[in-house]
N, C-alpha and C positions, 0 to 999 in steps of 0.2 A: 228450959228454952223450948218454945213451941216451934215446930217446923210446919211451914205452910206448903201444902202440895196443891197445885192448881188442878182444876178439873180438865178433862180433855177438851171440853168446849171452850173454856177460857184460854187454854193453851193455843188452840186453833185460832181463836180470835186474835190473840196477841201476834201470832205469826202472820196472819192475814193483814193486820195493821202495818207491821214492819214491812212486809212484802209490798204493800200498796204504796207506802211512803218511798221506798227505794225505787219502785216503778215510776212514780210521779217525778222523782228527781231526774232519772235518766230520760224519761219522755220529754221533760222540760229541756234537757240538754240537747236532745235530737231536734226539737223544734227551734231552739235558739241558734243552731248552727247556720241555717240559711239566712236567718234574720241578721245575724252578726256579719255574715259574708256580704249580704246585700248592702249593709251600712258601712262596708269596708273596714270593719273591726275584725281583721283577719287573725290577729293574735288571740282574741277571745274565741273566735270560731275554732281555731286550732286547739285551744285549751279544752273546749267542749268535745271536739273530736277525740282528743286524747282520753278524756274521761269515759266516753262511750267505748273506745277501744279496750279500755280496762274491763268494762262490763262484758264486752264480747269475749275477751280472754277467759274471764271467770265462767261464762256460759259454755264456752267451748270445752273446757276441762270437766264440765259437769253434764256432759251429754246434751247440751243445749237446753238445760233446765236451770232455773234459779236454785241455788243451794238450799233455799228455804222450802222448796217443794217437797223433798223427802221428809223434812221435819214435820210439815203439815200433814203429810200422808199417814204419819203414825197416829194421828188423832181423829181420822175419819175414813170411812169406806168410800166416800164420794170421790169420783174421779172426773167430774165435769171440768172443762177447761179453766173455770174460775174457782175451783174448790179451795185454792190456796191464796187467793187474792180478792180484794173487793173491787172487781171490775165487772161490767156486764159480760155475760158469757160470750157474745159475739166478738167483743174486743179482746178478751183473753184468748180466744181461739185464733184470731188473726193478728195478734199483737206483733209478732216477729215479722210478718209480711208487711204490715203497715209501717211500723217504725224502722224496719230494715230498709225499705224503699225510701222513706224520708231521709234516713241517714245517708244513704248512697247519693241521693240527689243533693243533699246539703254539702257533702264532701266534694262532689263534682262542681258545685257552684263556688265553693271556697277555692278550689284549685283554679277554676276559670278566672276568678277575680284576682287571685294571687299572680297568675301568669299574665294578667292584663287582657285576657281575651273576652271577658264579659264586662260590659260597662254600661 
């Protein structure tokens, strides 16, 4: 039986692909929240809020980093903001600020629509 051992570069690429796919999923959830709230699909908005809250919980117990980041760090000395994900450097740097703000705005819109204050 032959054992395949991936090179550091291919391991890093695999981690970056998975990290990017996970990021895309949660970015889509964040963007969907205000859209669903605006369309009065509040149950769907709440579902997306719940998913993002799970992500926030995971990040909070990992010092506000994705659990994939230390895995990627084992395969490179690079520590730019996007060393572990296929995003432009500026977006990786400002990701939490941008999507955190969008998330809070989406939650507030959802609450406003749910309470009947925004119509």
